[in-house]
C-alpha positions as CSV (number, residue, x, y, z in Angstrom):
1,M,217.3,-151.4,-86.9
2,E,215.9,-154.4,-85.1
3,T,215.1,-152.4,-82.1
4,Y,213.9,-149.2,-83.7
5,L,210.4,-149.6,-82.5
6,E,211.6,-149.9,-78.9
7,T,213.7,-146.8,-79.3
8,T,210.6,-145.0,-80.6
9,K,208.6,-146.1,-77.6
10,D,211.3,-144.8,-75.3
11,V,211.4,-141.4,-77.0
12,Y,207.6,-140.9,-76.7
13,K,207.5,-142.3,-73.2
14,K,209.8,-139.5,-72.2
15,A,207.8,-137.0,-74.2
16,A,204.7,-138.1,-72.4
17,E,206.2,-137.7,-68.9
18,T,207.9,-134.4,-69.7
19,P,206.3,-132.4,-72.6
20,D,208.9,-131.6,-75.3
21,V,207.7,-128.6,-77.2
22,G,210.5,-128.8,-79.8
23,L,210.1,-132.5,-80.5
24,C,208.0,-131.8,-83.6
25,C,207.0,-128.6,-85.4
26,T,203.5,-128.5,-86.8
27,T,203.6,-126.4,-89.9
28,T,199.8,-126.2,-90.2
29,P,197.9,-123.7,-88.0
30,V,195.8,-125.3,-85.3
31,W,192.1,-125.3,-86.3
32,Q,190.1,-122.6,-84.5
33,L,186.5,-123.8,-84.2
34,P,183.5,-122.1,-82.4
35,G,183.3,-123.3,-78.9
36,L,186.5,-125.3,-79.0
37,E,189.3,-124.3,-76.5
38,I,192.5,-126.4,-76.6
39,P,194.3,-126.6,-73.3
40,K,197.9,-125.4,-73.4
41,I,199.3,-128.8,-72.3
42,M,197.7,-130.3,-75.4
43,L,199.4,-127.7,-77.6
44,D,202.7,-128.4,-75.9
45,M,202.3,-132.1,-76.6
46,N,201.3,-131.6,-80.3
47,Y,203.8,-134.1,-81.7
48,G,202.8,-133.8,-85.3
49,C,204.1,-132.3,-88.5
50,G,200.8,-131.0,-89.9
51,S,197.1,-131.6,-89.4
52,T,194.7,-134.5,-90.0
53,V,191.6,-132.7,-89.0
54,N,189.5,-131.4,-92.0
55,P,185.8,-130.6,-91.4
56,R,184.8,-131.8,-94.9
57,D,185.9,-135.4,-93.9
58,L,183.9,-135.3,-90.7
59,V,180.3,-135.1,-91.7
60,N,177.4,-137.4,-90.8
61,D,178.5,-138.3,-87.3
62,P,181.6,-140.3,-88.2
63,T,183.4,-143.0,-86.2
64,I,187.1,-142.0,-86.2
65,L,190.3,-143.8,-85.5
66,Y,193.4,-141.9,-84.6
67,V,196.7,-143.8,-84.2
68,G,199.4,-142.3,-82.0
69,V,197.5,-140.1,-79.5
70,G,200.1,-137.6,-78.6
71,G,198.7,-135.3,-75.9
72,G,195.2,-135.7,-77.2
73,M,194.8,-132.5,-79.2
74,E,193.6,-134.1,-82.4
75,L,191.4,-136.5,-80.5
76,L,189.7,-133.5,-78.9
77,Q,189.3,-131.8,-82.3
78,F,187.9,-135.0,-83.8
79,S,185.4,-135.3,-80.9
80,Y,184.1,-131.8,-81.8
81,F,182.6,-133.4,-84.9
82,S,181.6,-136.8,-83.4
83,R,180.0,-136.0,-80.0
84,K,179.1,-139.5,-79.0
85,K,180.4,-142.1,-76.6
86,S,183.4,-143.8,-78.2
87,G,182.9,-141.8,-81.4
88,V,186.7,-141.4,-81.5
89,V,189.1,-144.3,-80.9
90,G,192.6,-143.3,-79.8
91,L,195.3,-145.9,-80.1
92,D,198.9,-145.9,-78.8
93,V,201.5,-148.4,-77.8
94,V,203.0,-146.2,-75.1
95,D,201.1,-146.5,-71.7
96,E,202.5,-143.1,-70.5
97,M,201.1,-141.3,-73.6
98,I,197.6,-142.9,-73.1
99,D,197.8,-141.8,-69.4
100,A,198.8,-138.3,-70.3
101,S,196.0,-138.0,-72.8
102,R,193.4,-139.2,-70.3
103,K,194.6,-136.6,-67.8
104,N,194.5,-133.9,-70.5
105,F,191.0,-134.8,-71.4
106,K,189.9,-133.9,-67.8
107,E,191.3,-130.5,-68.3
108,A,189.7,-130.2,-71.7
109,E,186.3,-130.9,-70.0
110,Q,186.8,-127.8,-67.9
111,H,187.3,-125.6,-70.9
112,N,184.7,-127.2,-73.2
113,P,181.3,-127.8,-71.7
114,W,180.2,-129.9,-74.7
115,F,183.1,-132.3,-74.3
116,K,183.1,-135.5,-72.3
117,S,186.1,-137.8,-71.9
118,D,184.1,-140.8,-72.9
119,F,183.7,-139.4,-76.4
120,V,187.2,-140.9,-76.8
121,D,187.9,-144.6,-76.4
122,L,191.6,-144.8,-75.5
123,R,193.1,-148.2,-76.3
124,K,196.6,-149.6,-76.1
125,G,197.4,-151.1,-79.5
126,D,199.9,-151.4,-82.3
127,A,199.5,-149.7,-85.7
128,L,200.8,-152.9,-87.3
129,N,198.0,-155.0,-85.8
130,L,195.1,-152.7,-85.1
131,P,192.6,-153.9,-82.4
132,V,189.7,-152.7,-84.5
133,E,187.2,-154.8,-86.5
134,D,187.0,-154.8,-90.3
135,E,185.2,-152.0,-92.0
136,T,184.0,-150.2,-88.9
137,I,185.8,-146.8,-89.2
138,D,184.7,-143.8,-91.3
139,V,187.9,-141.7,-90.9
140,A,191.3,-143.1,-89.9
141,A,194.2,-140.8,-89.2
142,Q,197.8,-140.6,-88.1
143,N,200.2,-137.6,-87.7
144,C,203.9,-138.0,-88.0
145,L,204.0,-141.7,-87.1
146,F,204.1,-143.7,-90.3
147,N,207.3,-142.1,-91.5
148,I,209.0,-143.7,-88.6
149,F,208.3,-147.2,-89.9
150,T,210.6,-149.2,-92.2
151,K,209.1,-149.8,-95.6
152,A,208.0,-153.4,-94.7
153,D,206.3,-152.1,-91.5
154,L,204.8,-149.1,-93.3
155,K,203.1,-151.5,-95.8
156,K,201.6,-153.4,-92.8
157,A,200.4,-150.2,-91.2
158,L,198.7,-149.0,-94.4
159,A,197.1,-152.3,-95.0
160,E,195.7,-152.3,-91.5
161,M,194.2,-148.9,-92.0
162,Y,192.6,-150.0,-95.2
163,R,191.2,-153.1,-93.5
164,V,189.4,-151.2,-90.8
165,L,187.9,-148.5,-93.0
166,K,184.4,-148.8,-94.4
167,P,184.0,-148.6,-98.2
168,Y,184.6,-145.0,-99.2
169,G,186.2,-144.3,-95.8
170,R,189.1,-141.9,-95.6
171,L,192.6,-142.3,-94.4
172,V,194.1,-138.9,-93.5
173,L,197.9,-138.7,-93.0
174,S,200.5,-136.2,-92.2
175,D,204.2,-137.2,-92.6
176,P,207.6,-135.8,-93.5
177,I,208.8,-136.5,-97.0
178,C,212.2,-136.1,-98.6
179,N,212.9,-136.2,-102.4
180,Q,216.7,-136.3,-101.9
181,P,218.5,-139.5,-101.2
182,M,218.7,-140.1,-97.5
183,P,222.1,-141.4,-96.4
184,E,221.9,-145.0,-95.2
185,S,223.7,-144.1,-91.9
186,L,220.8,-141.7,-91.2
187,Q,218.1,-144.1,-92.2
188,N,219.6,-146.7,-89.8
189,D,219.9,-144.2,-86.9
190,E,217.1,-145.4,-84.7
191,R,216.8,-142.2,-82.7
192,L,216.6,-139.9,-85.8
193,R,214.0,-142.2,-87.2
194,A,212.0,-142.0,-84.0
195,L,212.3,-138.2,-84.2
196,C,210.5,-138.3,-87.6
197,L,213.5,-137.2,-89.6
198,S,215.5,-140.0,-91.3
199,G,212.6,-142.3,-92.3
200,A,211.1,-139.7,-94.7
201,L,210.4,-141.2,-98.2
202,P,210.2,-139.4,-101.5
203,L,206.6,-138.3,-102.2
204,K,206.1,-140.6,-105.2
205,E,207.2,-143.6,-103.3
206,Y,205.0,-142.6,-100.3
207,I,201.9,-142.3,-102.6
208,D,202.7,-145.5,-104.4
209,M,202.7,-147.4,-101.1
210,I,199.3,-146.0,-100.3
211,T,197.8,-146.9,-103.6
212,E,199.4,-150.4,-103.6
213,V,197.3,-151.4,-100.6
214,G,194.1,-150.5,-102.6
215,F,193.2,-146.9,-102.2
216,G,191.7,-145.7,-105.5
217,T,191.9,-141.9,-104.9
218,V,194.7,-139.9,-103.2
219,E,194.6,-136.2,-102.5
220,I,197.7,-134.1,-101.7
221,R,196.2,-131.4,-99.5
222,A,199.3,-129.5,-98.4
223,K,203.1,-129.6,-98.7
224,R,205.3,-127.3,-96.7
225,P,209.0,-126.9,-95.7
226,Y,209.8,-128.8,-92.5
227,R,213.4,-129.5,-91.6
228,I,217.0,-129.2,-92.8
229,L,219.6,-131.9,-92.0
230,D,222.9,-130.2,-92.5
231,P,226.5,-131.4,-92.5
232,K,227.3,-129.6,-89.2
233,H,224.8,-131.5,-87.2
234,Y,224.1,-134.7,-89.1
235,D,226.1,-137.4,-91.0
236,T,225.6,-136.0,-94.5
237,D,227.8,-134.2,-96.9
238,K,225.1,-131.8,-98.1
239,N,221.9,-130.2,-96.9
240,I,218.9,-132.5,-96.9
241,F,215.6,-130.7,-97.3
242,I,212.6,-132.3,-95.6
243,E,209.0,-131.3,-96.2
244,S,205.7,-132.2,-94.4
245,V,202.8,-133.4,-96.5
246,E,199.1,-133.8,-95.7
247,V,197.4,-136.6,-97.6
248,C,193.9,-138.0,-97.8
249,A,193.4,-141.5,-99.3
250,I,189.9,-142.7,-100.1
251,K,188.9,-146.3,-100.0
252,D,187.0,-146.3,-103.3
253,P,187.2,-148.8,-106.1
254,M,190.5,-148.8,-108.0
255,P,190.0,-147.5,-111.5
256,E,190.9,-149.9,-114.3
257,D,193.6,-147.5,-115.5
258,G,195.1,-147.0,-112.1
259,P,194.6,-144.7,-109.1
260,C,193.5,-141.0,-109.3
261,V,196.2,-139.0,-107.5
262,F,195.5,-135.3,-107.1
263,T,198.6,-133.1,-106.6
264,G,196.9,-129.7,-107.3
265,K,196.9,-129.6,-111.1
266,T,194.2,-127.6,-113.0
267,A,193.1,-127.7,-116.6
268,I,191.5,-124.7,-118.4
269,Y,190.0,-124.9,-121.9
270,Y,190.0,-121.6,-123.8
271,G,189.0,-122.6,-127.3
272,N,186.1,-121.5,-129.5
273,E,183.7,-124.5,-128.9
274,E,180.9,-124.6,-126.4
275,Y,182.9,-127.0,-124.3
276,F,185.7,-129.7,-124.6
277,D,184.9,-133.3,-123.9
278,D,187.6,-135.9,-123.8
279,H,185.0,-138.7,-123.8
280,K,186.6,-140.1,-120.7
281,G,184.3,-138.4,-118.3
282,H,185.9,-135.0,-118.3
283,V,184.1,-131.9,-119.7
284,L,185.9,-128.6,-119.7
285,M,183.8,-125.4,-120.0
286,P,185.4,-122.4,-121.6
287,N,187.8,-120.6,-119.3
288,Q,186.5,-122.4,-116.2
289,P,189.3,-124.1,-114.2
290,L,188.8,-127.8,-113.3
291,S,191.0,-129.6,-110.8
292,V,192.3,-132.8,-112.5
293,C,194.2,-135.8,-111.2
294,D,197.7,-136.3,-112.5
295,K,196.5,-139.1,-114.8
296,T,194.0,-136.8,-116.5
297,A,196.5,-134.0,-116.6
298,G,198.9,-136.2,-118.5
299,A,196.3,-137.3,-121.0
300,L,195.2,-133.7,-121.7
301,S,198.8,-132.5,-122.1
302,A,199.5,-135.4,-124.5
303,L,196.8,-134.1,-126.9
304,G,199.1,-131.2,-127.7
305,R,196.3,-128.8,-128.1
306,E,197.0,-125.0,-128.0
307,D,193.6,-124.3,-126.4
308,I,194.0,-126.4,-123.2
309,Y,196.2,-125.2,-120.4
310,V,197.4,-127.7,-117.7
311,S,199.1,-126.3,-114.6
312,D,201.9,-127.7,-112.7
313,S,201.3,-129.4,-109.3
314,T,200.6,-126.9,-106.5
315,Y,200.4,-129.8,-103.9
316,F,197.5,-128.0,-102.3
317,Y,194.2,-129.7,-103.3
318,D,190.9,-129.5,-101.5
319,G,188.3,-131.2,-103.6
320,G,186.2,-130.3,-106.5
321,G,188.2,-132.4,-109.0
322,C,187.5,-134.3,-112.2
323,C,187.0,-137.8,-110.7
């Protein structure tokens, strides 16, 4: 595993020089926005497993950092919301991928009169040591990159994202996860790790690593089936099910009782009183659903009341919650 980052660079150097449509498989539909036309080459080089672009994150003319540029598709999408010089910083360690994105932006200019290549500041840089000043970024994002890292390197990468974000800034991630044990032989296979397969962590461990660097709120926005590692093709004695997850982590103060993690749980009060108040900041109106974080869901369930319903996690959360 000592050379796994070099193996990863080699995989994506080749993917930059010769687009590999099957390298990843984005399970989230590509955003369709008025006046935005994405060149086919960018779609072919969309080496992600989900999406990190969400319009509700991108208000008030944000400055955006995107690590791992791919063919430039998400950089173009982010530029749609930040139409200013260097409003989007695109970072990659692979020279060929930066060159490919720069070329693709010229084609994007032909299809999108509003877009200028200098909206994106393309830089060579390492996710483990970001060439970005402290607290200068509103939204930071990465798609199907951090799952490649070992746990020690993932911790560094998350800490770097936390460092460059402004207070209340947002880190938006899309990565494969796996709640089954991953055989050690697959974890140590550098190429499989580079292909975003064998480095997948269980969701809870993934979220714990995000909150341990300081993020006070975490939203699970989507979770979808992604890959199967089967005994016929991989070194495993049973099928391994991999999902892709889309997460937003907010750099807000850490609550005294721990982070607020939203996995899509909802509480509904259906009693006879005018409302239910838990005296911890959560008021439930009769028969009106309220999205609650897992911490609040657990506390409400522990009351054992017959007039409060708490749903299971849907793993699809898009705001409007209790915290």
